[in-house]
C-alpha angles and dihedrals in degrees: 000000000000126000145152107284110269125230116255093253090058092048089055090052089051091055092049095049094050092062097055117127122245117260121225113257117265112257092237090059091048084059087055097249093146111161099181125088135229101244136197142175112277114245094005124125112279100205106012130087111301139149118199141180122218123188141173134181119222128181124216129190089208139351113265123220088250135010106188121191133174114224136187140156143176116265097355145319136210112200125206127182116198089343095309129117108256104168148303141223157033104234108237121269139134128275092266089052103034107167129221127195124230112218133178107222095183096098090060099041128096136188111278125013119014129182120217110193133174135188110213123186142182117193092195116202091354095059116124114277089243090059114094118190149181105186138311113294146138132212134184121174125183113231095227137011090273092061097041091092083081096053116134112249138123089299086077118088124226139188134176116241110232096180096069132072143133130286115258094246137007092242096223135105122216129042109330123176105160129097125305129253114263137223124212118188103195091194091067098030128109107237101180101051091126098035126112090250127027123216097213102048093157091064092063123085139178113283118246118238110228103173148326121277112246137176122231091268093063120111122225095000112188096225140043100247109102101191126222126172117254105240098189118090126255114280119262109266116188137141118258138168120271096213144280126274115261104161136020143180130192096030132093094232142008107283125224091229130162090027088053131022118269124217114209116192123231119277093018135130118212131180120195124180118203126197117202089188090225134043118262140175113224146133105259114221119196116190116200138175129199122342099114112206092016111147118217123188116194113194125190128203141167090219143354123257132225126221090278092054092252126135103212115164107009092214095059118099107166113101092007133113138198127251126175153083111344133198120200123212124186116197120232092199095250125136124262094357111176115210120193135160119241093242131047122257134218120227150146091175123040124180127201116205108187126186116182125198128197096330130057118248127219116207102206099185145322118218137162131228104215113226128189140115107297097246116167114215106229102156124079141174133194132174145111097302106127113258090355093157092052091049092048097044093046091050094047091048089052092050092048096049090051093054121077128126084331132012111270132205092216127001093209106039111030117354089203127143104235117183096226091055095038096056090061093041092053092051090051089051094050093048100040102035109015086225110131099171097099090045090053090049090052094051093050094042092052089046088057090060095063112129127208092268087065104248130108128241115257094244133017145227091034132143089206111063114226127177128207101164094197087062088061087061090050089053088060088051090049090059090051091049090051091050091055096048104031130058095223109118094161092065091046092050092047095048100040096082089057091059090063093072090056093049093044092049091053093042089057088059096054115117118234089256092059099255120119115266127212116298131189131263128014114343095194117181108157143330103259136133095251095052113078106225089345092302117132116233117275138174125237092279098032119254095164112169091204097050092045090053093048088054089051090054091053091046091054094049094043090046092056090050092048091049091054103035112007142027121348087197091058091047089054092046091050090052091052091052090049091053094047094047092044091052090049092052092050092046100042111024104029107105110204091189091070103019093237138095118264122223092248138001089268087070094212099126136030135199138182097234101071091043090055090051093045089058096042095046095048093245092122113074112261092242091056101045100089093044092050092054092045090051095049091047088053093047126105133205112257095000136086113229137185131240120182090340094307123113118245114201124229107275133194106246130237121252125225087269098055094046085079086072091044088060090054091049094048090053093045093050095047094252099109091119084077092061099097090051088058093062094086094107089058093048087052090055091050089052088054091057097250115159092192131032117269130234094244140340118297129329089046128169097205124047092191119051119150095207084074093054095078095111086082088060093039094052091054097041106030104030100029087029100217112157138155106266093202138007115296088024086274089154135015132233116199116194110159125194108203102163106178094347119123099198139021126168119181140174127196127183121241133182089252097045139285127334107213124189129181125183122181128174113228114180104303102349142051123239109216121196113185127180122192125187122250112285097022123110130177147136141266117222115203128165090344093307123113123218121191117238127204135189114288130031125323131174124208133182111221132187116254118247101060 
């Protein structure tokens, strides 16, 4: 997007409109009585790169209380009303679930003439991998007869923007799947596309109707977009700073820009590095005046790199350079021109490289428009854990920046909704915000990716199919997690039958002895040195301890769902498979020499991951569970160690990601008091200056990966001990693990209100003060004893040493 800078009052209106709730779809539209058209630019490319403006004038006698419209586009749209931001979208989906946004235009309307204007773009073959597509098109449908004066049809005008394109390259090395850098040539751009009067009227033409909008229920639709309403709220859209100057070239002194305007003389090259101090996701907006033909490159990066291409301490600047996605803006010499890419960027560091020509350029300002899912942080935790606030804030920032219209593994590098990441992200959302809408979207989106064989794709939406079969199992677990936290039985009932294809596909790959055989595609488990490409060790015909255990976890979760909502026969069959596979693991991969499970029956290699799962999934005998965890925590990669006189084999170590499962195993085995001592990897990241949690230990590609943000969830559930006590969070179970801590106070949101817990050590006992909202009962578990909890506040004195 680029536009003339808006007055402050209009910016305020933009912020207000972006937070509006979605309106239910009008019943006539549910019945597929859509009167609008999908429209396009006549003679323009249908599937190739193209950026277009659509506009329509409507006249109103007065402004109604609401003016609801339903809007969609392929790939994307940006909607303005009378020059003001009204909304954007659609949220990503596939063609059979093509989303439309519901927007109330009333706050931006006025009596008399009103201009509705949309930027619509298609990035063609360079679109993000998460962007699925049919062809370029735009659609706007009024909700009722009163709003149908706005319907998209040939009365709308359209023109193709010739002043915009894409950067030649993405400017990054390593796997990159997000959107491309963009190029805006202000000299050829249309600046008044959303204004009351356009200066180049001859460039506009009547839009071409290319089909009728239709929901999925329609019969014989004449296009490939099966519309469904987007049920997640509009993304947060607020103005933020872009950073402060920390390094410059080509100037006599450090400038104050962007806090103050910066004058750059003619025929000058200037480089200015900005540091935002923390990572953010935002639409950058650079406002410039004068300086015709000046060329500005704006580069975004999570971190700076040294001469070896390494990041090191993220706070260090000396001897380091920037690499990353770059947008290019060429000034047309106009006043107060606002340049902005069509998609948001991710950066801690941003660098301006400015080359002026014959005229001086004035950089007026550089701001950001923060964009992310509008989560509201409702949980909190305080106590005597070192740097607890830094740990919490860094984790929450990571979770937020990885949540937009879908969850994302990494906001800079991929922006794809992977199941392994998303399971953890959804749990963080439930516990910290109580908002389950993005989690529900994830479950249904991943369900939409199921192929005839019965398994899901590893990430979805995605225009490039990718299969990680273990992630299909984690999708089953995601549904079980949702069932425990969210009171939404209809979704669980509706989705449960789709889990059966996943279970049956895996069951068909079991070996006769009960261990998992070889399966197709990428059997990713964890990023660790002993796992080639993330794949756990296997033998020629399979026999992976890890993959067998992950199947057992999905069988347990699916079995509970079947028992409550589905087939008792399936639940019994799942239990039989669990027993057979568990017996096989204990018979074939348990290594009594070391007291741990080997990776395969050959017992040549060992790793921490399957031993974590064996404890958590009750495969390991109860008497061995604590010892197994103690041995794996004492293990080292590539070196045999000793623990209490017993040899511990070299074991492949867990990544940040898999330590989520370690937390569950520690709690399950009664060792959760060790949890705080396991936070060293996160303290190490803080010491490296990271403001979000990285994908994996150094060297890491991504500095922001939400699968590493699980300490926020762990602190609330393992340390403070707050869990659903029954499905739908209909009761609460509080079982804290304080270890040597003297004080922990935590709050977790619930549908009925806030759950508040306070634990303070006084001499030889803890005082526990617990407040439950009206209508919520539960229990407190302490030193093996259970205490009933009721709504309201209750205080208990508990012996130290839990």
